[in-house]
C-alpha positions in Angstrom: 104.8 93.9 109.8 105.8 97.2 108.2 103.8 96.1 105.1 100.6 95.8 107.2 101.2 99.3 108.7 101.8 100.8 105.3 98.7 99.0 103.9 96.6 100.3 106.8 97.8 103.9 106.1 97.0 103.5 102.4 93.6 102.0 103.2 92.8 104.8 105.6 93.7 107.4 102.9 91.7 105.6 100.2 88.6 105.2 102.4 88.8 108.8 103.6 89.0 110.2 100.0 86.8 107.8 98.0 84.3 105.9 100.1 83.7 107.6 103.4 83.7 105.8 106.7 80.0 105.2 106.8 80.0 103.3 103.6 83.1 101.3 104.6 81.5 100.4 107.9 78.3 99.4 106.2 80.2 97.1 103.8 82.1 95.5 106.7 78.8 94.9 108.5 77.2 93.4 105.4 80.2 91.1 105.0 79.9 89.9 108.6 76.1 89.4 108.2 76.6 87.2 105.1 79.4 85.3 106.7 77.4 84.3 109.7 74.0 84.0 108.0 73.8 80.2 108.5 74.2 80.7 112.3 71.4 83.2 112.3 69.3 80.9 110.2 69.9 78.0 112.6 68.1 80.0 115.3 64.9 80.0 113.3 65.0 76.8 111.1 66.6 73.4 111.3 69.7 73.8 109.2 72.2 70.9 109.0 75.9 71.5 109.6 76.5 70.1 106.2 75.1 73.4 104.8 76.3 75.9 107.4 80.0 74.9 107.6 80.6 74.8 103.8 78.8 78.2 103.5 81.1 79.8 106.0 84.2 78.1 104.6 83.2 79.2 101.1 82.6 82.7 102.1 85.9 82.9 103.9 87.7 81.4 100.9 86.1 84.0 98.5 87.0 86.8 101.0 90.6 85.6 100.9 90.7 85.5 97.1 89.4 89.0 96.9 91.3 90.4 99.9 92.3 94.0 99.4 95.7 93.4 101.1 96.7 90.8 98.5 95.7 93.0 95.6 97.4 96.0 97.2 100.6 94.1 97.8 100.7 92.8 94.2 100.0 96.2 92.8 102.7 97.8 95.0 105.4 95.4 93.6 104.8 96.6 90.1 
């Protein structure tokens, strides 16, 4: 659990110095919008679950692969 706290402090410092909070918030909102795009599309068009579910699983899988926590932890061990 200490690793998560240390990561959050490092993330806070990085965002504050490099990105800015408005850009970080915008990126988080875009990520959420893309993650749930199939649910939004289902409100307007008939979209089978065979499309929506793999999209969301695939997006979550890609997010996990490129997760900043994993990269940070691997970099910290070096």
